[in-house]
N, C-alpha and C positions, 0 to 999 in steps of 0.2 A: 509577276513571275515568266521568269525565259524559257520559252522551246526551243530544241532543237528541229531545224528544218530536213526536210529532206535531202537538200542538196549539201547542208553540211555532214549527214550522215553517211552520205554516197561517198564524199571526198575523203573520209578515215579510211586508214591504212588498212583497218581490221576487216570493215567492212568489203572492201576490195579483195580483200585474201580469200574472204569468205565466198564470195561470188566464183573464185577463180577453183574452188574446191568441188569436187563430183558430189551429187545428192547422195547418191547409195553406192556400197561396194558389190561390182559383179560377183563377187565369191561368197556375199552372204546367202546361207541356204534359208531364210525367212517364208513363212507359208503368206500367202496374202490374205486378206480377211475374207474375198469371195473364193478364194480355194479351200479356206478352211469351212467357210458354210458349205459350200460341194461335198466337201469331203464327209461333214457332219450329217447332211443330208442323203448322201450314199450309204452312210452307215444305218441310218433311220431304214430306208429304206429296206435295204437288205435284211435287218432284223425282223421286219414285218413280214417280208415274204418267207423267211425261214418260219416264223410261228404260225403263219397260214398254210404252209407246205405240213409243218409236223401237224396241225390239229386237223389239217383238211384233207 
């Protein structure tokens, strides 16, 4: 069975083209995982505070 070495992969033109492209687009407006967790945590805390304020 033949295997492809890392040197052969790095010599390939498609690999070189992929290495020259940026990893992300600065225009994309995605929420990161940590930002999403922080948003959900803030929502939970605010709902809990509102429930305590109404009942208490």
